[in-house]
N, C-alpha and C positions, 0 to 999 in steps of 0.2 A: 088529163094529167094523171100520172102514176106516182104513187108514193111507196118506197121500199120500206118494209116493216121489219125492224130488228130491235128487240128489247134491249134497253141500255146495258143491262148487266150481262148480256150474252156476247161471246166473241163474234166478231164479224165473219160471216161465211165467205168462202173463197170459191168463185165460179158458179154461185147460185144465190138466190135470195130466200130468206126464211118465209117471207110473205110479201105480197104487193096489193095495195088498194088502188082501184081504178074505177072510172066511170066513163061510159060511152058505148059505142057500137061493139057488141061482142062477136068475135070470130072464133069458130071452132074448127081446127084442122085435124082431120082424122089421121090415124097412124100412117106415117110415110116411111117407106123402106128404101134401101139403097139400090134401086134400079132406075133406069132412065125413063124418059117420057113415053117410050114404047113398051114399058113394063118388061124390060130385058135387063138382066144382071150383066154388068161389065166387069165385075171383080168379085172375088170371094174374100177379099181383104177387109177386115173390120173397119179400118180407118177410111178406106175408099168408099165402102158402103155407107159409113156415117156421113161423109162429105156429100154423097148423093141424097141421102135421106134429109139432111139439113137443107140442101139446095131445093129439094122438093117442097119442104115446109115453106121456105121463103117464096117460092113460086106461087103456092096457094095463098099465102098472106097477101102477096102483091095483087092478086085477083080482086081483093077487097080494098085495095089502096093502103094496106098496112105494110110495115117494115119491122125488122127485128125489135126495135125499141118499143113496139106496141105489145110484145109478148108479155103475158103475166104469169103463165104456167106452162111448164113443159114436162112431159112424162116420157121417159126412155124405157123401152123393154129390150133387154139384151139377153143373148143366149149363153154367154160365158163370162162369169165374173172375173176370172183370172186374166182373160184376154183384155177385158176392160181396164182392170187395175194396172196391168203391166204396160199399157200404152197410154196412160193418162196424159203424159206430156204431149204426145202426138195428137191426142184427142182434143186437148185444150187449144192447140195450134189450129187445127182444122175448124173447130167451133168458132174461134175468133176470126178466121179467114172468111167464113160464110156469114156469121151473125154479128160480128163485131164484138164490142165489150159490153153488151147488154145481157145481164144474167137474171132471168125470171125465177120465180119459185120453181124448183125442179125436184123430181122424184125419179129414181132409177130402180127398176125391178128386174131381177133375174128370172127368166122363164125357161121352161124345158124346150120350147121351140115356138116358132111363129108359123102362121098359116102358109106363107111361102117358104118352102124348106131351105132354100139357099140364103134366106134373109138372116142376118146376124144382129140387126138392130131395127127397131121400129120406134118412131118418135111422133108423139101427138102434142099439139099446142093449143092453148087458148090465148087469144090476143084481144085487146080492147083499144079501139080507136077513140081518142078523146072527143068529147062533145065540142061542137064548134059554137061559140057564143055568137048570137045574131045581133 
């Protein structure tokens, strides 16, 4: 079971959670970038790379039997703040397309570059599968 944490006096966040409390099997997904399963870039477009990075996160989660609703934390590393901010509407649409309407605690960090020089975004996730009562 996950509980979204938001102090009563705070405005409700949009597209993320301030915090999540969870108990169960912890899953750590290392940074995923916008390339395919053969580690080849198909696009240099920020939104398309984000779609693939999110899909890669989902694929790794599924290896542990997890789904987007099990995510408790997500960290985004982006190489261009202006590109991110100017495409938020498209970004929200692709996020919901891949991950649905589950919004974990999120952080977005602007970096000078990523290890893979063509990468525009890298996303890492922590998920928790609830404990099963026996």
